[in-house]
GUVEXTOR-401342 format. One line per 8 residues: number of its first residue (from 1); their letters; for each residue y, x, z of N, C-alpha, C. Coordinates in Angstrom, 3 decimals. Layout:
BEGIN
NUM) A) Y X Z Y X Z Y X Z ~ ...
//
This chain:
BEGIN
1) XXXXXXXX) -16.960 -3.420 32.812 -16.546 -4.014 31.544 -17.747 -4.664 30.858 ~ -17.599 -5.916 30.418 -18.641 -6.584 29.649 -18.476 -6.166 28.198 ~ -19.424 -5.390 27.706 -19.256 -4.789 26.386 -19.269 -5.807 25.261 ~ -19.938 -6.951 25.484 -19.925 -7.997 24.467 -18.527 -8.550 24.237 ~ -17.757 -8.711 25.321 -16.373 -9.161 25.194 -15.528 -8.149 24.433 ~ -15.735 -6.886 24.737 -14.976 -5.818 24.096 -15.296 -5.745 22.608 ~ -16.575 -5.874 22.270 -16.984 -5.826 20.865 -16.393 -7.000 20.088 ~ -16.474 -8.201 20.679 -15.909 -9.370 20.010 -14.409 -9.263 19.833
9) XXXXXXXX) -13.724 -8.764 20.875 -12.268 -8.630 20.815 -11.831 -7.629 19.746 ~ -12.450 -6.447 19.739 -12.057 -5.438 18.756 -12.343 -5.906 17.334 ~ -13.438 -6.648 17.170 -13.742 -7.182 15.843 -12.695 -8.177 15.390 ~ -12.212 -9.018 16.301 -11.188 -9.998 15.946 -9.860 -9.328 15.606 ~ -9.488 -8.315 16.376 -8.256 -7.574 16.083 -8.345 -6.920 14.715 ~ -9.502 -6.346 14.407 -9.708 -5.703 13.121 -9.555 -6.705 11.972 ~ -10.156 -7.890 12.115 -10.079 -8.908 11.063 -8.665 -9.455 10.929 ~ -7.929 -9.529 12.039 -6.551 -9.995 11.975 -5.688 -9.027 11.167
17) XXXXXXXX) -5.923 -7.746 11.361 -5.152 -6.751 10.593 -5.550 -6.786 9.117 ~ -6.821 -7.001 8.848 -7.253 -7.148 7.452 -6.589 -8.359 6.805 ~ -6.465 -9.443 7.575 -5.818 -10.650 7.064 -4.340 -10.391 6.757 ~ -3.673 -9.617 7.601 -2.267 -9.277 7.356 -2.110 -8.547 6.025 ~ -3.027 -7.619 5.748 -2.972 -6.866 4.497 -3.217 -7.790 3.305 ~ -4.205 -8.679 3.428 -4.542 -9.581 2.333 -3.392 -10.543 2.025 ~ -2.768 -11.091 3.071 -1.665 -12.023 2.841 -0.468 -11.316 2.201 ~ -0.245 -10.059 2.555 0.828 -9.297 1.918 0.520 -9.086 0.433
25) XXXXXXXX) -0.746 -8.827 0.109 -1.133 -8.688 -1.302 -0.873 -9.977 -2.068 ~ -1.261 -11.110 -1.479 -1.061 -12.394 -2.150 0.422 -12.701 -2.328 ~ 1.221 -12.349 -1.335 2.654 -12.595 -1.429 3.300 -11.784 -2.542 ~ 2.679 -10.654 -2.896 3.233 -9.777 -3.938 2.423 -9.827 -5.231 ~ 1.607 -10.845 -5.394 0.768 -10.934 -6.596 1.592 -11.066 -7.876 ~ 2.843 -11.536 -7.755 3.709 -11.676 -8.930 4.802 -10.619 -8.964 ~ 4.717 -9.624 -8.066 5.727 -8.561 -8.017 5.433 -7.494 -9.058 ~ 6.419 -7.175 -9.868 6.234 -6.203 -10.951 5.855 -4.830 -10.402
33) XXXXXXXX) 4.754 -4.279 -10.902 4.348 -2.933 -10.543 3.781 -2.775 -9.147 ~ 3.536 -3.876 -8.447 3.023 -3.786 -7.077 1.580 -3.281 -7.083 ~ 1.254 -2.408 -6.126 -0.105 -1.891 -5.966 -0.688 -2.439 -4.667 ~ -1.826 -3.094 -4.792 -2.399 -3.758 -3.627 -2.908 -2.754 -2.602 ~ -2.991 -3.231 -1.371 -3.511 -2.430 -0.269 -4.835 -3.008 0.199 ~ -5.621 -2.174 0.821 -6.886 -2.597 1.423 -7.101 -1.793 2.682 ~ -8.011 -2.251 3.513 -8.237 -1.606 4.796 -9.720 -1.405 5.019 ~ -10.054 -0.263 5.550 -11.441 0.002 5.899 -11.558 0.034 7.411
41) XXXXXXXX) -12.735 -0.302 7.903 -12.986 -0.291 9.340 -14.057 0.735 9.658 ~ -14.037 1.234 10.864 -15.063 2.160 11.300 -15.413 1.860 12.748 ~ -16.646 2.160 13.099 -17.103 1.873 14.451 -16.526 2.892 15.426 ~ -16.313 2.429 16.653 -15.954 3.368 17.699 -17.106 4.359 17.904 ~ -16.788 5.503 18.438 -17.833 6.479 18.730 -18.888 5.870 19.636 ~ -20.143 6.189 19.390 -21.214 5.655 20.218 -21.219 6.326 21.592 ~ -21.617 5.546 22.588 -21.658 6.055 23.955 -23.048 5.829 24.541 ~ -23.468 6.727 25.382 -24.770 6.622 26.032 -24.649 5.791 27.305
49) XXXXXXXX) -25.367 4.691 27.338 -25.389 3.877 28.553 -26.429 4.442 29.513 ~ -26.104 4.447 30.792 -27.024 5.022 31.782 -27.366 3.996 32.846 ~ -28.468 4.211 33.496 -28.885 3.370 34.612 -28.146 3.836 35.862 ~ -27.159 3.076 36.239 -26.334 3.473 37.378 -27.152 3.441 38.677 ~ -27.019 4.481 39.496 -27.697 4.613 40.795 -29.220 4.554 40.676 ~ -29.744 4.958 39.521 -31.196 4.984 39.341 -31.728 6.295 39.906 ~ -32.620 6.206 40.932 -33.164 7.410 41.582 -34.625 7.651 41.216 ~ -35.138 6.880 40.248 -36.546 7.024 39.890 -36.798 8.207 38.971
57) XXXXXXXX) -35.753 8.723 38.357 -35.919 9.814 37.414 -35.968 11.144 38.164 ~ -36.437 12.160 37.491 -36.567 13.492 38.079 -35.221 13.993 38.597 ~ -35.236 14.580 39.759 -34.051 15.153 40.407 -33.012 14.067 40.728 ~ -33.435 12.821 40.803 -32.528 11.721 41.155 -31.336 11.584 40.209 ~ -31.498 12.061 38.971 -30.409 11.974 37.991 -30.518 10.665 37.207 ~ -29.384 10.016 36.897 -29.429 8.771 36.130 -30.094 8.993 34.762 ~ -30.898 8.060 34.346 -31.606 8.169 33.075 -30.900 7.328 32.008 ~ -30.761 7.896 30.842 -30.127 7.177 29.755 -30.986 6.044 29.239
65) XXXXXXXX) -30.347 4.934 28.829 -31.088 3.801 28.273 -30.762 3.592 26.796 ~ -30.079 4.535 26.197 -29.817 4.444 24.756 -28.341 4.412 24.431 ~ -28.060 4.490 23.153 -26.680 4.492 22.675 -26.251 3.082 22.294 ~ -25.022 2.754 22.560 -24.488 1.441 22.204 -23.125 1.617 21.541 ~ -22.760 0.657 20.704 -21.454 0.672 20.054 -20.479 -0.173 20.853 ~ -19.260 0.301 20.985 -18.242 -0.426 21.740 -17.352 -1.268 20.838 ~ -17.703 -1.420 19.571 -16.923 -2.273 18.689 -16.410 -1.540 17.459 ~ -15.367 -2.087 16.831 -14.807 -1.527 15.611 -13.326 -1.233 15.784
73) XXXXXXXX) -12.793 -0.467 14.884 -11.362 -0.178 14.873 -10.920 0.017 13.436 ~ -9.620 -0.030 13.221 -9.068 0.172 11.889 -9.225 1.632 11.508 ~ -9.921 1.864 10.402 -10.114 3.238 9.977 -8.933 3.756 9.168 ~ -8.567 3.000 8.117 -7.486 3.451 7.255 -7.013 2.298 6.385 ~ -5.708 2.227 6.163 -5.147 1.308 5.174 -4.730 2.139 3.969 ~ -5.258 1.803 2.818 -5.007 2.625 1.638 -4.462 1.767 0.505 ~ -3.866 2.418 -0.485 -3.289 1.751 -1.650 -4.191 1.936 -2.854 ~ -4.418 0.853 -3.573 -5.192 0.898 -4.809 -4.224 1.158 -5.966
81) XXXXXXXX) -4.343 2.326 -6.582 -3.397 2.731 -7.624 -3.848 2.365 -9.035 ~ -4.812 1.476 -9.180 -5.281 1.083 -10.509 -4.141 0.488 -11.332 ~ -4.234 0.690 -12.645 -3.224 0.178 -13.565 -3.221 -1.345 -13.581 ~ -2.012 -1.932 -13.565 -1.880 -3.377 -13.700 -1.785 -3.759 -15.169 ~ -1.992 -5.021 -15.453 -1.912 -5.508 -16.828 -0.466 -5.466 -17.326 ~ -0.299 -5.331 -18.645 1.033 -5.315 -19.234 1.456 -6.722 -19.638 ~ 2.723 -7.037 -19.384 3.309 -8.304 -19.799 4.419 -8.016 -20.807 ~ 4.324 -8.605 -21.979 5.323 -8.389 -23.028 6.550 -9.246 -22.742
89) XXXXXXXX) 7.706 -8.607 -22.673 8.959 -9.324 -22.414 9.908 -9.262 -23.605 ~ 9.723 -8.245 -24.468 10.600 -8.022 -25.635 12.047 -7.779 -25.227 ~ 12.264 -7.404 -23.990 13.600 -7.036 -23.518 13.708 -5.528 -23.573 ~ 14.712 -5.024 -24.274 14.807 -3.582 -24.537 14.857 -2.738 -23.277 ~ 15.455 -3.245 -22.210 15.603 -2.442 -20.991 14.381 -2.510 -20.081 ~ 13.410 -3.368 -20.404 12.174 -3.433 -19.625 11.211 -2.351 -20.105 ~ 10.682 -1.576 -19.166 9.743 -0.512 -19.527 8.575 -0.500 -18.538 ~ 7.428 -0.124 -19.025 6.229 -0.030 -18.192 5.605 1.339 -18.392
97) XXXXXXXX) 4.889 1.810 -17.395 4.221 3.102 -17.463 2.729 2.902 -17.698 ~ 2.235 3.510 -18.764 0.802 3.493 -19.053 0.223 4.810 -18.571 ~ -0.395 4.787 -17.396 -0.917 6.009 -16.803 -0.303 6.260 -15.444 ~ -0.644 7.374 -14.856 -0.174 7.706 -13.509 1.235 8.288 -13.560 ~ 2.095 7.742 -12.733 3.458 8.243 -12.696 4.394 7.232 -12.060 ~ 5.661 7.647 -11.891 6.663 6.806 -11.251 8.010 7.045 -11.912 ~ 8.839 5.995 -11.921 10.247 6.160 -12.256 10.961 6.654 -11.001 ~ 11.996 7.456 -11.193 12.787 7.966 -10.071 14.151 7.293 -10.090
105) XXXXXXXX) 14.603 6.827 -8.934 15.904 6.183 -8.835 16.674 6.749 -7.649 ~ 17.985 6.595 -7.714 18.824 6.947 -6.567 19.078 5.656 -5.794 ~ 18.458 5.548 -4.634 18.517 4.332 -3.838 19.660 4.428 -2.836 ~ 20.401 3.328 -2.692 21.485 3.251 -1.711 21.149 2.163 -0.701 ~ 21.075 2.526 0.581 20.746 1.530 1.598 22.001 0.776 2.034 ~ 21.831 -0.135 2.997 22.941 -0.977 3.429 24.037 -0.181 4.118 ~ 23.680 1.002 4.622 24.681 1.848 5.280 25.427 2.731 4.282 ~ 25.071 2.620 3.000 25.732 3.426 1.981 25.124 4.803 1.789
113) XXXXXXXX) 23.998 5.069 2.455 23.332 6.368 2.331 22.427 6.362 1.103 ~ 22.429 7.460 0.375 21.629 7.555 -0.842 20.436 8.484 -0.635 ~ 19.355 8.186 -1.340 18.150 9.012 -1.308 17.358 8.736 -2.577 ~ 16.408 9.606 -2.868 15.588 9.455 -4.066 14.329 8.673 -3.711 ~ 14.095 7.600 -4.437 12.898 6.788 -4.262 12.154 6.717 -5.595 ~ 10.925 6.219 -5.510 10.077 6.147 -6.698 9.485 4.742 -6.819 ~ 9.288 4.297 -8.036 8.804 2.942 -8.251 8.013 2.847 -9.556 ~ 7.152 1.825 -9.629 6.452 1.492 -10.869 7.121 0.293 -11.549
121) XXXXXXXX) 8.129 -0.259 -10.906 8.827 -1.433 -11.425 9.866 -1.003 -12.449 ~ 9.612 -1.321 -13.699 10.523 -0.920 -14.769 11.406 -2.045 -15.275 ~ 11.665 -3.048 -14.442 12.561 -4.146 -14.826 14.002 -3.681 -14.645 ~ 14.508 -2.934 -15.638 15.845 -2.358 -15.543 16.858 -3.188 -16.339 ~ 18.127 -2.892 -16.089 19.223 -3.520 -16.834 20.213 -2.433 -17.216 ~ 20.999 -2.709 -18.258 22.068 -1.800 -18.677 23.394 -2.451 -18.309 ~ 24.188 -1.768 -17.464 25.455 -2.365 -17.039 26.547 -2.153 -18.089 ~ 27.739 -2.620 -17.799 28.840 -2.567 -18.775 29.253 -1.143 -19.107
129) XXXXXXXX) 28.941 -0.192 -18.214 29.276 1.211 -18.463 28.130 1.960 -19.140 ~ 27.034 1.260 -19.387 25.913 1.886 -20.082 24.894 2.531 -19.167 ~ 25.050 2.386 -17.857 24.086 2.986 -16.928 22.837 2.101 -16.823 ~ 21.686 2.754 -16.824 20.423 2.050 -16.633 20.186 1.924 -15.129 ~ 20.032 0.671 -14.667 19.940 0.428 -13.235 18.812 -0.558 -12.952 ~ 18.385 -0.567 -11.681 17.392 -1.544 -11.239 18.087 -2.893 -11.058 ~ 17.302 -3.940 -10.844 17.897 -5.269 -10.638 18.701 -5.311 -9.346 ~ 18.459 -4.363 -8.437 19.219 -4.286 -7.189 20.448 -3.396 -7.313
137) XXXXXXXX) 20.647 -2.801 -8.489 21.841 -2.002 -8.730 21.691 -0.513 -8.525 ~ 20.486 -0.021 -8.243 20.278 1.418 -8.054 20.150 2.114 -9.397 ~ 20.633 3.347 -9.462 20.663 4.081 -10.721 19.309 4.722 -11.035 ~ 18.912 4.634 -12.299 17.702 5.296 -12.779 18.063 6.731 -13.147 ~ 17.226 7.687 -12.738 17.523 9.105 -12.964 16.948 9.605 -14.279 ~ 17.566 10.651 -14.787 17.060 11.325 -15.976 15.842 12.173 -15.613 ~ 15.234 12.774 -16.622 14.062 13.600 -16.366 14.402 14.796 -15.487 ~ 15.527 15.441 -15.761 15.931 16.588 -14.942 16.203 16.174 -13.510
145) XXXXXXXX) 16.899 15.064 -13.332 17.194 14.593 -11.989 15.936 14.210 -11.233 ~ 14.979 13.591 -11.933 13.727 13.174 -11.300 12.893 14.380 -10.881 ~ 12.759 15.373 -11.742 11.937 16.535 -11.430 12.545 17.370 -10.308 ~ 13.878 17.372 -10.219 14.560 18.182 -9.210 14.966 17.371 -7.980 ~ 14.617 16.078 -7.974 14.974 15.183 -6.864 16.465 15.235 -6.567 ~ 17.268 15.158 -7.625 18.712 15.208 -7.470 19.342 13.963 -8.088 ~ 20.251 13.362 -7.319 20.986 12.217 -7.822 22.345 12.642 -8.328 ~ 23.285 11.739 -8.281 24.621 12.048 -8.764 24.821 11.568 -10.191
153) XXXXXXXX) 26.072 11.388 -10.557 26.420 10.827 -11.869 25.854 11.635 -13.035 ~ 25.781 12.941 -12.882 25.274 13.782 -13.971 23.788 13.550 -14.239 ~ 23.100 12.957 -13.286 21.661 12.737 -13.434 21.304 11.262 -13.651 ~ 22.311 10.426 -13.919 22.048 9.024 -14.209 21.739 8.843 -15.697 ~ 20.859 7.906 -15.993 20.573 7.561 -17.391 21.717 6.691 -17.891 ~ 22.433 7.179 -18.917 23.573 6.442 -19.460 23.518 6.443 -20.981 ~ 23.781 5.276 -21.562 23.787 5.110 -23.018 25.047 4.345 -23.414 ~ 25.240 4.179 -24.723 26.341 3.355 -25.220 25.900 1.892 -25.155
161) XXXXXXXX) 26.519 1.078 -24.306 26.060 -0.306 -24.146 26.289 -1.188 -25.361 ~ 27.064 -0.705 -26.326 27.373 -1.504 -27.516 26.442 -1.227 -28.686 ~ 25.521 -0.273 -28.532 24.609 0.090 -29.611 23.170 -0.237 -29.234 ~ 22.375 -0.526 -30.232 20.947 -0.721 -30.016 20.313 0.616 -29.625 ~ 19.226 0.551 -28.901 18.557 1.779 -28.486 17.052 1.593 -28.520 ~ 16.377 2.711 -28.709 14.909 2.726 -28.723 14.432 3.745 -27.694 ~ 13.361 3.385 -27.000 12.788 4.268 -25.983 11.419 4.732 -26.462 ~ 11.256 6.034 -26.578 9.996 6.615 -27.047 8.987 6.673 -25.900
169) XXXXXXXX) 7.691 6.845 -26.227 6.668 6.946 -25.174 6.921 8.071 -24.180 ~ 7.656 9.113 -24.579 7.948 10.206 -23.649 9.194 9.930 -22.822 ~ 9.792 8.738 -22.976 10.963 8.364 -22.196 12.294 8.687 -22.858 ~ 12.257 9.309 -24.026 13.492 9.657 -24.721 14.173 8.410 -25.277 ~ 15.474 8.293 -25.028 16.254 7.169 -25.545 17.078 7.654 -26.734 ~ 16.981 6.912 -27.850 17.703 7.263 -29.073 18.611 6.123 -29.497 ~ 19.794 6.504 -29.987 20.747 5.571 -30.562 21.267 6.151 -31.863 ~ 21.286 5.330 -32.909 21.687 5.801 -34.241 20.869 7.001 -34.682
177) XXXXXXXX) 19.598 7.037 -34.256 18.715 8.116 -34.683 18.884 9.404 -33.908 ~ 19.769 9.443 -32.940 20.018 10.659 -32.169 19.538 10.496 -30.720 ~ 19.021 11.593 -30.171 18.566 11.581 -28.788 19.764 11.560 -27.850 ~ 19.757 10.590 -26.923 20.877 10.435 -26.004 20.536 10.982 -24.625 ~ 19.420 10.552 -24.083 18.997 10.965 -22.745 17.520 10.658 -22.586 ~ 16.956 10.961 -21.422 15.536 10.726 -21.178 15.347 10.080 -19.810 ~ 14.568 9.022 -19.772 14.257 8.369 -18.495 13.331 9.278 -17.690 ~ 13.657 9.461 -16.429 12.860 10.335 -15.577 11.546 9.694 -15.158
185) XXXXXXXX) 10.444 10.338 -15.513 9.112 9.890 -15.109 8.380 11.086 -14.508 ~ 7.948 10.947 -13.271 7.260 12.045 -12.578 5.938 11.548 -12.001 ~ 5.167 12.472 -11.512 3.935 12.120 -10.810 3.876 12.944 -9.524 ~ 3.019 12.543 -8.628 2.845 13.237 -7.350 1.471 13.899 -7.348 ~ 1.435 15.166 -6.970 0.186 15.916 -7.017 -0.883 15.293 -6.127 ~ -0.516 14.899 -4.940 -1.454 14.303 -3.989 -0.865 12.998 -3.474 ~ -1.530 11.880 -3.786 -0.987 10.569 -3.425 -1.050 10.295 -1.924 ~ -1.682 11.159 -1.161 -1.664 11.016 0.290 -0.265 11.264 0.852
193) XXXXXXXX) 0.592 11.869 0.053 1.954 12.168 0.495 2.949 11.108 0.028 ~ 2.441 9.973 -0.417 3.304 8.859 -0.807 3.307 7.824 0.307 ~ 4.493 7.379 0.661 4.625 6.386 1.726 5.409 5.193 1.189 ~ 4.919 3.982 1.473 5.628 2.788 1.045 6.906 2.630 1.858 ~ 8.014 2.498 1.147 9.302 2.313 1.821 9.621 0.831 1.998 ~ 9.238 0.015 1.038 9.629 -1.381 0.994 10.428 -1.632 -0.259 ~ 10.677 -2.904 -0.580 11.452 -3.277 -1.762 10.816 -2.709 -3.035 ~ 9.494 -2.595 -3.023 8.741 -2.094 -4.179 9.050 -0.619 -4.475
201) XXXXXXXX) 9.437 0.123 -3.445 9.783 1.529 -3.602 8.864 2.399 -2.756 ~ 8.794 3.676 -3.145 7.963 4.636 -2.422 8.794 5.857 -2.052 ~ 8.402 6.470 -0.944 8.999 7.725 -0.479 8.011 8.861 -0.697 ~ 8.524 10.055 -0.938 7.708 11.260 -0.943 7.898 11.940 0.403 ~ 6.820 12.018 1.203 6.947 12.609 2.533 6.826 14.126 2.446 ~ 7.198 14.791 3.526 7.190 16.257 3.554 5.804 16.792 3.218 ~ 5.771 17.782 2.336 4.509 18.376 1.907 4.066 17.907 0.538 ~ 4.666 16.818 0.050 4.315 16.302 -1.270 4.946 17.134 -2.382
209) XXXXXXXX) 4.270 17.195 -3.507 4.743 18.008 -4.628 4.906 17.146 -5.874 ~ 6.086 17.240 -6.490 6.353 16.514 -7.725 5.840 17.316 -8.906 ~ 5.120 16.649 -9.796 4.607 17.290 -11.006 4.971 16.429 -12.212 ~ 4.796 16.988 -13.394 5.073 16.232 -14.615 4.027 15.136 -14.798 ~ 4.486 14.015 -15.299 3.595 12.883 -15.518 3.131 12.844 -16.964 ~ 1.890 12.416 -17.146 1.350 12.237 -18.488 1.417 10.776 -18.928 ~ 2.063 9.935 -18.131 2.175 8.519 -18.469 3.111 8.333 -19.663 ~ 2.833 7.316 -20.455 3.698 6.989 -21.583 4.547 5.770 -21.239
217) XXXXXXXX) 5.771 5.777 -21.716 6.722 4.697 -21.446 6.614 3.661 -22.558 ~ 6.369 2.405 -22.163 6.219 1.314 -23.122 7.432 0.399 -23.027 ~ 8.240 0.372 -24.094 9.458 -0.439 -24.092 9.120 -1.907 -24.349 ~ 9.900 -2.796 -23.735 9.708 -4.221 -23.933 8.527 -4.792 -23.188 ~ 8.043 -4.070 -22.181 6.903 -4.521 -21.383 7.165 -4.254 -19.911 ~ 6.431 -4.976 -19.072 6.434 -4.745 -17.634 4.998 -4.688 -17.137 ~ 4.762 -3.848 -16.141 3.434 -3.767 -15.548 3.316 -4.811 -14.443 ~ 2.323 -5.678 -14.550 2.107 -6.701 -13.533 1.440 -6.089 -12.311
225) XXXXXXXX) 1.420 -6.835 -11.236 0.708 -6.422 -10.027 -0.777 -6.293 -10.327 ~ -1.451 -5.367 -9.633 -2.900 -5.214 -9.831 -3.700 -6.049 -8.825 ~ -3.027 -7.024 -8.210 -3.700 -7.921 -7.267 -4.439 -9.014 -8.029 ~ -5.729 -9.155 -7.756 -6.531 -10.245 -8.304 -6.556 -11.362 -7.262 ~ -5.870 -12.460 -7.561 -5.693 -13.525 -6.575 -7.034 -14.113 -6.142 ~ -7.958 -14.281 -7.075 -9.264 -14.860 -6.743 -10.023 -13.949 -5.788 ~ -10.029 -12.649 -6.074 -10.710 -11.700 -5.180 -10.107 -11.723 -3.784 ~ -8.776 -11.806 -3.719 -8.117 -11.820 -2.412 -8.454 -13.083 -1.637
233) XXXXXXXX) -8.537 -14.207 -2.321 -8.878 -15.459 -1.647 -10.305 -15.422 -1.103 ~ -11.223 -14.853 -1.893 -12.604 -14.722 -1.424 -12.662 -13.815 -0.199 ~ -11.907 -12.732 -0.234 -11.871 -11.816 0.912 -11.296 -12.508 2.147 ~ -10.304 -13.371 1.958 -9.716 -14.075 3.090 -10.723 -15.019 3.744 ~ -11.566 -15.648 2.932 -12.605 -16.523 3.488 -13.590 -15.703 4.319 ~ -13.978 -14.542 3.783 -14.896 -13.650 4.508 -14.292 -13.199 5.830 ~ -13.000 -12.856 5.802 -12.309 -12.418 7.017 -12.258 -13.540 8.045 ~ -11.949 -14.749 7.584 -11.866 -15.893 8.498 -13.206 -16.155 9.178
241) XXXXXXXX) -14.296 -16.038 8.429 -15.621 -16.258 9.011 -15.974 -15.162 10.016 ~ -15.605 -13.932 9.711 -15.870 -12.837 10.647 -15.049 -13.016 11.927 ~ -13.830 -13.502 11.777 -12.983 -13.760 12.951 -13.598 -14.850 13.829 ~ -14.110 -15.900 13.187 -14.757 -16.980 13.938 -16.006 -16.477 14.656 ~ -16.740 -15.547 14.025 -17.925 -14.978 14.684 -17.541 -14.235 15.956 ~ -16.416 -13.525 15.921 -15.933 -12.843 17.120 -15.553 -13.830 18.215 ~ -14.931 -14.937 17.811 -14.586 -15.969 18.783 -15.831 -16.532 19.467 ~ -16.856 -16.830 18.677 -18.090 -17.397 19.235 -18.776 -16.405 20.176
249) XXXXXXXX) -18.698 -15.110 19.846 -19.284 -14.098 20.724 -18.580 -14.101 22.087 ~ -17.269 -14.162 22.061 -16.512 -14.176 23.313 -16.810 -15.441 24.112 ~ -16.912 -16.566 23.427 -17.230 -17.820 24.114 -18.616 -17.769 24.755 ~ -19.563 -17.168 24.046 -20.920 -17.033 24.587 -20.929 -16.130 25.809 ~ -20.227 -14.991 25.723 -20.150 -14.080 26.859 -19.464 -14.755 28.052 ~ -18.432 -15.533 27.767 -17.720 -16.225 28.836 -18.629 -17.242 29.525 ~ -19.413 -17.951 28.719 -20.348 -18.920 29.297 -21.393 -18.225 30.160 ~ -21.866 -17.058 29.711 -22.847 -16.302 30.488 -22.255 -15.819 31.802
257) XXXXXXXX) -21.028 -15.342 31.753 -20.366 -14.878 32.977 -20.159 -16.030 33.955 ~ -19.822 -17.205 33.428 -19.618 -18.360 34.294 -20.901 -18.722 35.038 ~ -22.011 -18.710 34.314 -23.294 -19.012 34.964 -23.654 -17.941 35.981 ~ -23.364 -16.706 35.653 -23.654 -15.600 36.571 -22.900 -15.755 37.893 ~ -21.615 -16.115 37.757 -20.787 -16.226 38.964 -21.071 -17.494 39.768 ~ -21.264 -18.611 39.078 -21.351 -19.905 39.768 -22.772 -20.337 40.110 ~ -23.760 -19.828 39.369 -25.115 -20.285 39.608 -25.995 -19.189 40.219 ~ -26.045 -18.037 39.519 -26.893 -16.953 40.013 -26.394 -16.472 41.373
265) XXX) -25.073 -16.452 41.536 -24.525 -16.009 42.811 -24.936 -16.909 43.970 ~ -25.024 -18.215 43.700 -25.431 -19.142 44.752 -26.868 -18.949 45.168 ~ -27.708 -18.564 44.204 -29.109 -18.326 44.524 -29.247 -17.118 45.430
//
């Protein structure tokens, strides 16, 4: 194996995966509550190169010529949970979370199966029956339903659609001065147990623990994506240049191999 080819190839694969992550961030730069992703790389374990069939060393054992790196690999893709900027909408059903936490919803997939998902997207609507729902039609859960991961009609946030309502920082909804219900806001003890589901939703994987959130609910606002478009564009340029460097390395190694086979061999 020509190690230069391997190093160049692994570097290009690594940069291609970084580019995939960056383009996904840019595509979601205007998505409400989206949290950007990033990727770290790590070197393959170092290996000791030896002088093959070298009999000059004591006891005719091959002698090491040093450690070499065989290239890079994807270390980890992680989510940046930093707070996004707030956008004022003045729409009563729009809410944003200031601090760490998630809204809980009862999600229904295309097969009609329901499950509990979590989101930072607070672009909700109130339907004709007074239920608070996502723009895709999924029901927002109350605090009890969110903490207990239970759906069902008894755990849906429902108000009188004909009356004005106010949402307090703790998620309590009031109408005519009386408490009606509470929007469910929870947090996860360890964010390593959060998995992106898609559609701006998250899953809690086995082993994750739901805890109370200290986030405050801000009515009439939405949390913007925490993607900085300029930073992402600069990173994409860096990735493209690193990818080109890998290409040039492979081309150089290929040229060397060609000379080895066609010229040195003839000598």
